[in-house]
N, C-alpha and C positions, 0 to 999 in steps of 0.2 A: 379210184378211177373217176375222172370227170365225165359225166354222161350227157350233160346239156348245158345250155348257156347260163341258166340260173346257178348251177353248181360251179361253173367257170367263174362267174362274178364273185361268188362266195369264197372260192378258193383263192382268187386274186386278192381279195380283201384280207383274208387270213394271212396270206404271205406278207402283205404290207405290214400287218400288225406285228408279225414275228420279226420282220426286218427292222421295224422301228424300235421294238423292244431290245433287239441286239445292239442297235446304235446307242441306246440309252443305258447300256450295261453298267456304266460307271456310277449310276445313281442308286445302286443297291445299298440298303441300310448297312451302316458300319458294323453292326452286331452279327451279321450273317457270316457263318463259318466259310472260309475260302474254298474248301472242298465242295460244300453245298452250292456255293455261287458258281463254281466251275462246272459242276454237274448240271446245274440249271441252264447255263449258257450252252453246254454241249447238247442238251436235249432240244433247246430252241434251234440251234444250228441244224441238227438232224431233222427236225420237223420242217424247218424252212426248206431244206434240200428236197425232202419228199414232196412238199407242195409245189416247189418249182419244177420238179420232174413231171408231176401230173399236169401242170400248166403247159409245159413244153410239149408233152405228148398230145394234149388236146389241140394246141395251136398247130402242130405238125399235121394232125389229122384234118383239121379244118382247112388248112392251106393246100392239101393234096401232096404234101411232102412225104407222107408215110403211106405206102401203097401195099406193102407186103407185111403181114402180121403172122408170126409163127404160132400155131396152135399146138401146145405141148401135150394137152390132154383134152378129153371131151369136157372136162370141168371148166376149161378156159374158153369153150366155144361161145358162151354168153358174152364175154368181154369182146371177142372177135366180132360178133354180130353188132354190138354197140359201136365198136370202132369203125366198122364198115359203114354203118349209118351216118356217122359223123363225117367220115372221109368222103362219102357220096354227097355231102352237103344237104342232107335231109334232116328235117326236124322230126320229132316223134309224131307230130301230126301228119307230116308228109308220108312217113312210112305207113302209118295207119291207113291213110287214103289209098296207098298202093295195094294194101292187103284187104281193104274193105272193113277195117276196124276203126274204132274210136281212138283218139289220141290217148285217152286215159288207160286203155288196154295196153298200149305200147309202154306207157309210163309204168304200169304195174309189172309188166314183163321185165323191163329193165331194172326196176327197183329191186326185184327179187332175183335178178340174174337168170331170168327165164325159168325159174324153178317150177312154175305151174304150167309151162308150155309142153305140149305133146311133141313127139319126134316129128310128126307130120307138120306141125306148126313151125318148128325150127327149120325144117327143110324149105317150107314155103317162104319164111323170112330170108333165109340164105339166098334163095332164088330171086326174091324181090330186090336184094342188094347186090346181086351178081357175085356172090361169094362162092368160090370153089374151095372145098376142103379136101385135102389129101392127107391121109393119116395111115400109118402102118400099125396094125394090131399084132401084138405078140401073144400068141396063145400059150397058156401054161408056162408063163414066164418064170424061168429059174435062172440061176447064175450061169449054168451051162448053156441054156438057150440064148441068154444075153451075149455070152462070149461068141457063140456061133454067128449070131446076127451081126455083131461088130466085125467079125472077120469077113463076112460077106460084104459088108458096107465099105470096107477099106478099099481105097483106090477108086471108088465110084465118083462120077462127076454129078454133083447135085445142083448145078446151075440151070437145069431144065433143058440141057442140050441132048 
């Protein structure tokens, strides 16, 4: 995931390099086994697709096109907070100023996906970014519990109405 403008520039440059390498594919040495050459091209295509996906997501966040992000687990909360900062048009320095923290602290939090942040700090950051998190906890989750939950959810309208 691209977290800031510096990473965005680096990712764009890497995507250009992969794209250029794919365009120059015909210049492989003649002694390279065709299956190895094919695997190499497929790996580059896959990597380019991943980079382009990250670039598109970052650009959508920056432009305000992406407003709703699904949080599938508490583990993905850090990504959501980072995406919310980007979507709000805030730099790490701006968010730090809102929270009374230095830019470097926000950089450390984001670099480690908020691993060292307390729950109170995460709530404070979510509030500063106007992030509302709704999540259903399933206690003692077993296959039987999951089936009952799914049957309860069937037919419900999840569009917020």
